[in-house]
C-alpha positions as CSV (number, residue, x, y, z in Angstrom):
1,M,89.3,128.5,100.4
2,S,89.3,127.0,103.9
3,T,92.5,126.2,105.7
4,W,92.6,123.5,108.2
5,V,92.9,124.9,111.8
6,T,94.2,122.9,114.7
7,P,92.2,122.7,117.9
8,E,94.9,124.8,119.7
9,E,94.5,127.5,117.1
10,M,90.7,127.4,117.4
11,E,91.0,127.8,121.2
12,R,93.5,130.7,120.9
13,K,91.2,132.5,118.4
14,R,88.2,131.9,120.7
15,K,90.1,133.4,123.7
16,R,91.2,136.4,121.7
17,N,87.6,137.0,120.5
18,K,86.3,136.8,124.0
19,I,89.0,139.4,125.2
20,I,88.1,141.7,122.3
21,L,84.4,141.4,123.2
22,Y,85.0,142.2,126.9
23,V,87.2,145.2,126.0
24,S,84.9,146.6,123.4
25,F,81.8,146.6,125.5
26,P,83.1,149.2,128.1
27,I,84.6,151.3,125.4
28,L,81.3,151.3,123.5
29,A,79.4,152.2,126.7
30,I,81.8,155.1,127.4
31,L,81.4,156.4,123.8
32,I,77.6,156.2,123.9
33,S,77.4,157.9,127.3
34,A,79.8,160.7,126.1
35,L,77.6,161.2,123.0
36,F,74.5,161.4,125.1
37,T,76.2,163.9,127.4
38,L,77.2,166.1,124.5
39,L,73.7,166.0,123.1
40,A,72.2,166.8,126.5
41,N,74.5,169.7,127.0
42,S,73.8,171.2,123.5
43,I,70.0,171.3,124.0
């Protein structure tokens, strides 16, 4: 079931995915560093 997507929609989706990627990396880095900090403090 594939719906035909216009080039404009493709571009919009690509830009949104890029923004999500750029936002999720710092958040992931913060979460991982917080986890390591908690583990280091518990030892």
